[in-house]
C-alpha positions in Angstrom: -36.7 37.9 -29.9 -38.5 38.7 -26.9 -38.7 42.2 -26.1 -37.5 44.1 -23.4 -39.6 45.4 -20.9 -36.4 47.6 -19.5 -33.0 47.9 -20.8 -30.3 50.1 -20.1 -30.0 52.4 -17.2 -30.6 56.1 -18.8 -29.1 57.9 -16.0 -26.4 57.5 -13.0 -29.6 58.6 -10.1 -31.6 55.8 -12.1 -29.1 53.1 -11.4 -27.9 54.3 -7.8 -31.8 54.6 -6.9 -31.9 50.7 -8.7 -28.7 49.5 -6.1 -30.3 51.7 -3.3 -33.3 49.4 -3.3 -31.3 46.5 -3.1 -29.5 47.3 0.0 -32.4 48.6 2.1 -35.9 47.3 0.8 -34.5 43.9 -1.1 -31.8 43.1 1.0 -33.5 44.9 4.1 -30.0 46.4 5.0 -28.5 42.9 5.9 -26.8 42.0 3.1 -24.4 44.4 2.3 -23.5 43.4 -1.4 -19.7 44.3 -3.7 -20.3 45.9 -6.6 -17.1 46.1 -9.2 -16.5 46.5 -13.0 -15.0 44.0 -15.7 -14.2 44.8 -19.3 -13.0 42.3 -21.4 -12.3 45.2 -24.9 -9.9 46.9 -22.5 -8.8 44.2 -20.0 -9.7 46.3 -17.0 -11.6 45.2 -13.6 -11.5 46.7 -10.3 -11.3 45.7 -6.7 -14.8 44.6 -4.9 -16.3 47.3 -3.0 -19.2 47.3 -0.6 -22.2 48.9 -1.1 -21.9 50.9 1.9 -18.2 51.9 1.2 -19.1 53.7 -2.3 -23.1 54.2 -2.1 -23.4 56.0 0.8 -21.1 59.0 0.1 -21.6 59.8 -3.8 -20.8 63.3 -3.2 -17.3 61.7 -3.8 -16.3 62.1 -7.0 -14.0 58.8 -6.8 -17.0 56.7 -5.5 -19.4 58.3 -8.5 -17.0 57.3 -10.9 -16.5 53.6 -9.5 -20.8 53.4 -9.4 -20.8 55.2 -12.8 -18.3 51.9 -14.1 -19.6 49.1 -12.3 -21.4 46.3 -14.0 -21.5 43.5 -11.6 -23.0 42.5 -8.1 -22.8 39.9 -5.8 -25.6 38.4 -5.0 -27.7 38.7 -1.9 -28.0 36.0 0.9 -31.6 36.0 0.0 -31.3 35.6 -3.3 -31.0 32.6 -5.7 -29.9 33.7 -9.7 -31.1 30.5 -12.3 -27.8 30.8 -14.6 -29.4 29.6 -17.8 -26.8 29.3 -20.7 -29.2 26.8 -23.1 -31.8 29.3 -24.4 -33.9 26.2 -25.5 -34.7 25.3 -21.7 -35.9 28.8 -21.1 -39.7 28.3 -21.8 -39.5 25.0 -20.0 -38.1 26.5 -16.7 -40.8 29.5 -17.1 -43.7 26.9 -16.8 -41.8 25.4 -13.7 -41.6 28.8 -12.3 -45.6 29.3 -12.6 -46.5 26.1 -12.0 -44.4 26.1 -8.5 -46.4 29.9 -7.9 -43.1 31.5 -7.5 -42.0 35.5 -7.9 -39.2 36.1 -10.2 -37.3 39.0 -12.9 -36.2 37.1 -15.9 -33.5 38.8 -17.4 -31.4 38.7 -20.8 -27.8 38.6 -19.5 -26.2 40.5 -22.8 -23.7 37.4 -23.7 -25.4 34.3 -24.8 -28.1 33.0 -21.9 -30.4 34.1 -18.9 -30.8 35.3 -15.6 -33.8 34.3 -13.5 -33.6 35.9 -10.2 -35.6 34.6 -7.1 -36.3 36.7 -3.8 -37.4 34.8 -0.6 -38.2 36.1 2.9 -35.1 34.5 5.0 -31.2 34.6 4.0 -30.6 31.2 1.8 -27.2 28.8 2.8 -25.7 27.8 0.4 -27.2 23.9 0.2 -30.4 25.6 0.2 -29.6 27.4 -2.9 -28.1 24.3 -4.6 -31.4 22.5 -3.5 -33.8 25.6 -5.8 -31.0 25.7 -8.6 -30.6 22.1 -9.0 -34.6 21.7 -9.1 -34.6 24.0 -12.1 -31.5 22.3 -13.6 -29.4 25.1 -14.1 -25.6 26.0 -13.5 -24.6 25.0 -9.8 -22.0 27.4 -9.4 -24.2 30.6 -7.9 -24.1 29.5 -4.9 -21.6 30.4 -2.9 -21.9 33.6 0.0 -19.8 35.9 -2.0 -20.7 35.1 -6.1 -20.7 37.8 -8.7 -23.3 38.3 -11.4 -23.7 40.5 -14.0 -25.5 43.6 -12.8 -28.9 44.4 -13.8 -29.4 47.0 -16.9 -25.7 47.4 -17.6 -23.4 46.5 -20.2 -21.8 42.9 -20.1 -18.3 42.8 -19.7 -17.6 40.9 -22.4 -20.1 41.9 -25.0 -21.1 45.2 -24.2 -25.3 44.8 -24.8 -27.0 45.4 -21.8 -28.9 42.8 -19.5 -32.4 43.4 -20.2 -35.8 42.2 -18.4 -38.0 40.2 -20.3 -40.6 38.6 -18.1 -41.5 39.8 -14.4 -44.0 38.6 -11.6 -42.2 40.6 -9.1 -42.4 39.4 -5.2 -41.1 37.7 -2.2 -40.9 34.0 -2.4 -41.4 32.0 0.8 -38.9 29.6 1.7 -39.6 26.3 2.8 -37.1 23.4 3.2 -37.8 20.1 1.8 -36.7 18.1 4.8 -38.0 19.2 7.6 -35.6 16.8 9.6 -34.1 18.3 12.3 -37.3 20.2 13.8 -39.3 19.4 16.6 -43.3 19.2 16.3 -45.6 18.5 13.8 -44.1 19.8 10.8 -41.2 16.6 11.4 -43.9 14.0 11.7 -45.9 15.2 8.7 -42.6 14.6 6.7 -41.8 11.4 8.3 -45.5 9.9 7.2 -45.0 11.2 3.9 -42.5 7.8 3.4 -44.7 5.4 5.1 -47.6 3.1 4.0 -50.5 3.7 6.5 -53.2 0.8 6.6 -56.5 2.0 8.3 -59.0 -0.6 9.7 -62.9 -0.4 9.1 -63.1 2.5 11.8 -60.8 4.6 10.0 -58.3 4.0 12.8 -54.5 3.8 12.0 -53.8 -0.3 12.1 -50.1 -0.4 10.6 -47.4 2.3 9.4 -44.7 0.5 7.1 -41.8 2.4 5.4 -42.6 2.9 1.5 -39.3 1.1 0.2 -39.9 2.8 -3.2 -40.7 6.2 -2.1 -37.8 6.5 0.1 -35.4 5.3 -2.8 -36.7 7.3 -5.7 -36.6 10.4 -3.3 -32.4 9.8 -2.2 -31.5 8.9 -6.1 -32.9 12.2 -7.0 -31.1 14.2 -4.4 -28.0 12.8 -4.7 -27.8 11.5 -8.4 -26.3 8.0 -7.2 -24.5 6.1 -9.7 -23.6 2.2 -8.9 -20.7 0.2 -10.4 -21.8 -3.4 -9.6 -18.1 -5.5 -9.5 -17.1 -8.9 -9.2 -16.2 -8.6 -5.0 -17.5 -5.2 -4.3 -20.3 -2.6 -5.3 -19.8 1.0 -5.6 -22.0 3.5 -4.8 -21.6 7.3 -6.3 -23.0 10.4 -5.2 -23.0 13.8 -6.6 -22.4 17.0 -5.3 -20.8 20.4 -6.3 -20.0 19.4 -9.7 -18.1 15.6 -9.0 -18.8 12.2 -7.7 -17.9 10.9 -4.6 -17.9 7.5 -3.8 -20.0 8.0 -0.3 -23.3 6.7 -1.3 -23.6 4.1 1.6 -22.7 6.4 4.1 -24.8 9.5 2.6 -27.8 6.5 2.3 -27.1 5.0 6.0 -27.5 8.8 7.0 -30.3 10.3 5.6 -32.8 7.3 6.2 -31.9 7.8 10.4 -32.7 11.2 9.8 -36.1 10.7 7.4 -37.4 7.7 8.9 -36.2 8.2 12.6 -37.5 4.7 14.6 -38.4 3.1 11.8 -34.6 3.0 10.4 -34.1 -0.4 11.3 -31.4 -2.0 10.0 -33.1 -4.4 7.3 -35.4 -1.4 6.2 -32.0 0.5 5.3 -30.0 -2.5 3.8 -33.2 -2.6 1.3 -33.4 0.9 0.3 -29.4 1.0 0.0 -29.9 -2.4 -2.7 -33.1 -0.9 -4.2 -30.9 2.4 -5.1 -28.0 0.4 -6.3 -30.3 -1.6 -8.6 -32.1 1.5 -9.7 -28.7 3.8 -10.3 -27.1 0.8 -12.3 -24.3 2.3 -14.6 -21.4 0.3 -16.8 -18.0 0.9 -15.2 -16.9 1.9 -19.0 -19.2 4.4 -19.3 -19.0 6.1 -15.7 -15.2 6.2 -16.0 -16.0 8.3 -19.3 -15.2 12.1 -19.2 -14.5 14.6 -22.0 -11.1 14.8 -22.6 -11.7 18.7 -23.7 -13.3 19.5 -20.2 -10.9 20.8 -17.1 -12.6 20.9 -13.4 -11.9 23.6 -12.1 -12.9 25.6 -8.9 -15.5 27.9 -10.5 -16.8 26.1 -13.7 -15.2 23.4 -16.2 -13.1 25.2 -18.6 -13.5 24.0 -22.4 -10.4 23.6 -24.1 -11.9 23.9 -27.3 -14.2 26.9 -26.6 -11.7 28.4 -24.2 -14.6 29.1 -22.0 -16.0 28.2 -18.6 -19.0 26.4 -17.9 -21.2 24.6 -15.9 -21.3 21.5 -13.5 -23.5 18.7 -14.7 -23.9 15.1 -13.6 -23.8 13.9 -16.6 -20.5 15.0 -16.8 -19.0 12.3 -14.9 -16.2 14.1 -12.8 -14.6 12.7 -9.9 -12.1 14.9 -8.9 -11.5 19.2 -9.4 -8.7 20.7 -9.6 -9.1 23.3 -6.9 -7.7 26.5 -9.0 -9.8 29.4 -9.7 -9.9 30.6 -13.5 -9.7 34.1 -13.9 -8.4 35.5 -17.3 -6.3 38.3 -16.1 -4.5 36.2 -13.4 -0.5 36.7 -13.7 2.1 34.9 -11.8 5.1 37.0 -11.8 6.5 35.0 -8.7 6.7 31.7 -10.5 8.3 32.8 -13.9 11.1 34.8 -11.8 11.9 31.1 -10.1 11.7 29.3 -13.5 14.0 31.6 -14.9 16.6 31.1 -12.0 16.2 27.5 -11.8 16.0 26.3 -15.7 18.0 26.7 -18.7 16.2 29.0 -21.4 15.5 26.7 -23.4 13.9 24.6 -21.0 11.1 26.8 -19.8 8.5 26.3 -23.0 9.5 22.5 -21.9 8.5 23.1 -18.7 5.3 25.2 -19.7 4.2 22.9 -21.9 4.4 19.7 -19.1 2.4 21.6 -16.6 0.0 21.9 -19.3 0.3 18.4 -19.9 -0.7 17.4 -16.7 -4.0 18.9 -17.1 -4.7 16.9 -19.9 -6.1 13.0 -19.3 -4.5 11.6 -22.1 -1.3 10.5 -22.5 -1.2 11.6 -26.3 2.6 12.3 -26.3 4.8 9.3 -25.0 7.2 11.1 -22.8 8.1 11.8 -18.8 10.6 14.3 -17.1 13.6 13.8 -15.0 14.9 16.9 -13.2 18.1 16.4 -12.6 21.3 18.5 -10.6 22.2 19.1 -7.2 20.3 19.9 -4.1 19.1 23.0 -3.5 18.6 24.1 -6.8 15.1 23.8 -6.9 13.9 20.6 -8.1 11.8 20.1 -5.0 10.4 23.7 -5.2 9.3 22.8 -8.8 7.7 19.4 -8.0 6.2 20.3 -5.2 4.7 23.5 -7.4 3.2 20.6 -9.9 1.7 18.8 -6.7 0.2 21.7 -5.6 -0.9 22.8 -9.3 -2.7 19.6 -9.9 -3.6 19.0 -6.3 -2.6 16.5 -3.8 -5.9 14.3 -4.3 -4.8 14.3 -8.2 -1.3 12.7 -7.9 0.6 9.9 -6.7 4.1 9.4 -6.1 5.5 5.9 -6.7 9.2 5.2 -7.9 10.5 3.8 -11.3 11.2 0.8 -9.5 7.9 0.2 -8.2 6.2 1.1 -11.9 8.4 -1.5 -13.3 8.2 -4.2 -10.5 5.7 -3.2 -7.8 2.4 -5.3 -6.6 -0.7 -4.9 -9.0 -2.3 -2.7 -6.1 0.5 -0.8 -5.8 0.0 0.3 -10.0 -3.8 1.0 -9.3 -2.6 4.1 -7.4 -1.9 5.5 -11.0 -5.7 5.4 -12.3 -7.3 8.7 -12.6 -4.5 10.6 -11.6 -2.8 13.7 -13.5 0.6 13.2 -12.4 3.0 10.6 -10.8 5.3 13.3 -8.8 8.3 11.5 -7.4 11.0 13.0 -5.3 14.6 12.4 -4.7 14.3 9.2 -6.9 16.9 6.0 -6.1 19.9 5.2 -8.2 19.3 1.7 -8.0 19.1 -0.1 -11.2 15.5 -0.4 -12.9 14.3 -4.0 -12.8 12.8 -3.0 -16.5 12.0 -0.2 -18.7 9.3 -2.2 -20.9 7.0 -1.3 -18.0 8.0 2.6 -17.9 7.1 2.8 -21.5 3.7 1.4 -20.6 3.2 3.8 -18.4 3.9 6.6 -20.6 2.2 5.4 -23.8 -1.3 4.7 -22.6 -0.8 1.2 -22.8 -3.2 -1.1 -20.5 -2.0 -1.6 -17.0 -3.4 -4.0 -14.3 -4.4 -2.7 -11.0 -6.3 -4.7 -8.2 -7.8 -2.9 -5.3 -7.4 -3.9 -1.6 -9.4 -6.9 -0.9 -11.5 -5.5 -4.1 -11.9 -6.1 -8.4 -9.1 -6.8 -10.6 -9.1 -3.6 -13.5 -6.8 -2.8 -16.1 -6.5 1.2 -17.3 -5.0 3.6 -19.4 -3.1 5.5 -17.0 -3.0 9.4 -18.0 -0.8 10.3 -14.7 2.1 12.2 -16.4 5.3 10.7 -14.9 8.0 12.9 -13.5 10.7 12.3 -11.3 13.4 14.5 -9.5 17.1 13.3 -8.8 20.6 14.4 -8.2 22.0 11.0 -10.1 19.7 9.6 -12.8 19.5 5.8 -12.3 21.2 3.7 -14.8 19.2 1.1 -17.0 20.1 -2.4 -17.5 19.2 -2.3 -21.2 21.0 0.6 -22.0 20.6 -0.5 -25.5 17.2 0.5 -26.0 16.7 3.6 -27.6 12.9 4.1 -27.5 13.2 4.1 -24.1 15.3 7.1 -23.8 13.4 8.5 -26.2 10.5 8.7 -23.9 12.6 10.7 -21.8 12.8 14.6 -21.2 15.7 15.7 -18.8 15.5 19.3 -16.5 18.5 20.1 -15.3 18.9 22.2 -12.4 22.0 23.1 -12.1 21.9 26.7 -10.7 22.5 26.8 -6.7 21.0 30.4 -5.6 23.3 32.5 -3.5 20.5 32.9 -0.9 17.5 29.9 -0.1 13.9 31.5 0.6 12.3 29.3 2.9 9.0 30.8 2.4 8.9 30.8 -1.3 6.5 27.8 -1.7 4.2 30.5 0.2 4.5 33.3 -2.2 4.1 30.9 -5.2 1.0 29.3 -3.7 -1.4 32.3 -3.4 -4.8 31.9 -4.7 -3.9 34.5 -7.1 -0.3 33.3 -8.6 -1.8 29.7 -8.9 -4.3 31.6 -10.7 -1.5 32.4 -13.2 0.1 29.5 -13.2 -3.3 27.9 -14.7 -3.0 30.6 -17.5 0.6 30.1 -18.0 0.3 26.2 -18.0 -2.9 26.9 -20.8 -0.9 28.7 -22.9 2.1 25.7 -22.9 -1.3 22.9 -23.4 -2.4 24.7 -26.3 1.5 25.2 -27.9 1.3 21.5 -27.1 -2.0 20.6 -29.0 -1.1 22.4 -31.8 2.0 21.5 -32.5 1.5 17.4 -31.1 5.5 17.4 -29.7 7.3 19.0 -26.8 9.9 21.6 -27.3 12.5 20.0 -26.9 15.2 19.0 -29.6 17.1 15.9 -28.3 17.7 12.9 -29.8 17.0 9.5 -27.9 20.8 9.0 -28.2 21.4 12.6 -26.8 19.5 11.6 -23.9 21.0 8.3 -23.7 24.4 10.2 -23.2 22.9 13.0 -21.3 22.0 10.0 -18.3 24.6 7.8 -18.8 26.7 10.7 -17.9 24.7 11.7 -14.8 24.6 8.1 -13.9 28.1 7.0 -14.5 31.0 9.1 -14.5 33.2 7.0 -16.9 30.6 7.7 -19.7 31.4 11.6 -19.5 35.2 10.5 -19.2 34.7 8.9 -22.6 32.5 11.3 -24.2 34.9 14.6 -22.8 38.3 13.1 -23.2 37.9 10.4 -26.0 37.6 10.0 -29.3 37.2 7.4 -31.9 40.2 6.6 -34.4 40.3 3.2 -35.8 44.1 1.4 -35.1 45.5 4.3 -32.9 46.8 2.9 -29.3 47.0 4.2 -26.4 49.4 2.2 -22.9 46.8 1.7 -20.6 49.5 4.0 -17.8 48.8 7.0 -20.3 44.9 6.4 -20.6 44.9 5.6 -16.3 47.1 9.1 -16.0 44.9 10.9 -18.0 41.7 9.5 -16.3 43.3 10.0 -13.0 44.0 14.1 -13.7 40.4 13.8 -15.1 38.7 12.6 -12.0 40.4 15.1 -9.9 39.8 18.0 -12.3 36.2 16.9 -13.0 35.6 16.2 -9.0 34.3 12.5 -9.6 35.2 9.2 -7.9 38.3 7.8 -9.1 38.4 4.1 -9.9 41.6 1.9 -9.6 43.5 0.8 -12.8 42.0 -2.7 -12.9 38.2 -1.5 -12.5 39.1 1.2 -15.5 40.1 -1.8 -17.4 36.9 -4.3 -16.8 34.7 -1.2 -17.3 36.1 1.2 -20.1 34.5 -0.8 -22.9 31.4 -1.0 -21.6 30.8 2.8 -21.8 33.3 3.3 -24.5 32.0 1.4 -27.6 34.7 1.6 -30.2 37.1 0.9 -27.7 39.1 -2.6 -27.4 41.7 -3.9 -25.0 44.7 -5.5 -26.7 48.1 -6.8 -25.5 50.9 -6.1 -27.4 54.2 -5.6 -26.0 52.7 -3.2 -23.7 48.9 -3.5 -22.4 46.9 -1.0 -25.2 43.9 0.1 -25.8 43.2 0.3 -29.3 41.0 2.5 -31.8 41.2 5.4 -29.4 43.1 9.2 -29.1 42.6 11.9 -26.7 40.7 14.7 -27.2 43.7 17.4 -27.7 41.2 20.2 -26.8 40.6 18.9 -23.5 44.4 17.1 -22.6 46.4 20.3 -23.7 45.7 21.9 -20.2 46.3 18.5 -18.3 50.0 18.3 -16.8 51.1 14.8 -18.1 54.5 15.1 -15.8 52.6 14.5 -12.5 52.9 11.4 -11.3 49.7 9.2 -10.3 50.3 8.1 -6.6 49.1 4.8 -6.4 50.7 2.2 -4.1 52.8 0.5 -7.1 53.9 4.4 -8.2 54.9 4.5 -4.1 56.6 1.1 -3.9 59.0 1.6 -7.1 60.0 5.6 -5.8 60.9 4.1 -2.5 63.0 1.2 -4.5 64.8 4.0 -6.0 65.9 5.6 -3.3 69.2 3.4 -1.9 68.8 3.2 2.0 68.1 0.1 3.0 65.8 0.6 6.0 63.4 1.1 3.2 62.7 -2.1 2.2 59.8 -2.3 5.8 58.0 0.6 4.4 58.3 -1.0 0.8 56.9 -4.3 2.5 54.2 -2.8 4.1 52.9 -0.8 1.2 52.8 -4.0 -0.8 50.8 -5.6 2.2 47.9 -2.4 2.3 47.9 -3.0 -1.4 46.5 -6.5 -0.9 44.5 -5.1 1.6 42.5 -3.0 -0.7 42.8 -2.6 -4.1 41.3 1.0 -4.6 43.5 3.1 -3.0 41.4 6.3 -2.1 42.3 9.9 -3.0 43.0 10.8 0.7 45.4 8.0 0.7 46.9 8.9 -2.0 47.6 12.5 -1.1 49.3 11.3 2.2 51.8 8.7 0.5 52.7 11.4 -1.8 53.4 13.7 1.2 55.5 11.0 3.1 57.5 10.3 -0.4 58.2 14.3 -0.4 59.2 13.8 3.0 61.7 11.5 2.5 63.2 12.3 -0.7 64.0 15.6 1.0 65.8 13.8 4.3 62.9 15.8 6.3 61.8 12.0 8.0 63.5 8.7 7.9 62.4 5.1 7.3 61.3 4.7 11.4 59.6 7.9 11.0 57.8 7.0 7.9 57.1 3.5 9.0 54.6 5.3 12.1 52.9 7.4 10.1 52.0 4.1 7.9 50.8 3.1 10.7 48.6 5.6 12.1 
């Protein structure tokens, strides 16, 4: 083990003097850095405070204590920190620093890696710092203008071990930007000529200048870590930037060639460089599309699911997307928890938590999709919109079940490499085919085709979630395997007051970091159990879905019970059904419609004809119908006609004929019309109106 040149601060005065030196001498009073403290053991952390805020008045006991506890600071604008977590690379980097003749201070962090601090003579932009860090193959996350780092000679916030100086070649480095493009004068011309083949004549005069295609291609290849996939119709060039690959290679190459070569950047030259880079950077599609499913790309690093820690990005990880949330171990989400507790049933909250975590995992290892069902203004849209914000708009798609089952290959391709398929306000139309949905949730191959591009097959890991007021029916309603893939989250609670700014409150960076921790807790539980905390059987799920999509299923389940041989007359059945529909505020079918459809949704019942037309093998649920007033007449055109016939006034015949005519025009009598007929009948019976008046009302 390398011995430390200098270890922990011995006094407050020594610590303050070091920080003063950073502010006055190293930063030249230009970079007012932040200081703060963190401590994992006691779960403590402070706000970030400027050095000028606390360091200029240490007589104030609060400032004195704050400085005393601080164990982190932000990186200066003229400072680059090489963050190295792989000790094996340390010696290699030290040799390169010496070969490059750079000044540095190398520290053992107190955790498991090293920090090498480089001070420059000017402020560096984030892209300048990135170039230096990439040159030494270190963690590229330490480039932002407000980036925290463990404070020198202080105990590390995780381990308590001090950050110790082990090598030193102290001094100020002169920053020379590698690209001189855009600078007027001689430096720019020299840079361009570095990429030219210059031919001289016998007198030593320049005879010609030609672009060195190989040199330009290799320079750009190293700078951007291009990867190229050759397709049957198109080629795809990806460039690496800030931890992820983007399909922007063509534009970058053409733009940089223009900057590098200026007047030499003719079209044929640029095309030749582009083709050269493509050949140099070829990679198989299958290899390039592989990413470690145990790494989650976040704003401030990769979350290692197994190691439960953040690690740095590297080109070889092949990530093409990022979930734009910062991992903060101590973040909470109180507003989200309050919303979830109000919107969902208690038993469904762990399921929702697990599903959020499931969306972070790039494998469909549990064959489940989610439907959020409930009336308007119950939180369905807020739930789905927050999930969209969570995974990121670029990491989700939104296509309906109908399009998954019957859409084009181009439409299905939108599922590729997406974390979520989120679709609000799902249509109630019949689904074309439940089998395609089973493929979408089961990790099977899906065929897709790019517009004017290549055809491909892929395994989707886009988690399926939909919202609807009423669940769409499925034609093949005997397929329990289909229903077994659904989780139903019921949103039944309509709040007394709707908060129009709820999304803004839920979507702050701090709240989203808390939701990330909440979702990871659900993911770890899911990975451990291998199943959701959802105990509904496929048959129960089928019943819930059918009840939502068809009130007749709900009637059969609530009001009827199986009893072989028992008989209910069709008149009795329709009377009970009508009362139930009114009580449940469900649309009512006509007597004929009930006769045609009841057997479809009540599998044990049979229609037979004895002395009367009857339903066989069913009885009423006594607990339900005991509250029904079965003496109430169900008012349809038939019952109104019979009632009128019982009245011995010849003048009522015209009304009876009128009702017959109306019945022939429409077999279904609406609730509104029934109420009107009932009121007319009551008025006739009481003598309040005569037949002429009744006829007039009917015409209206």
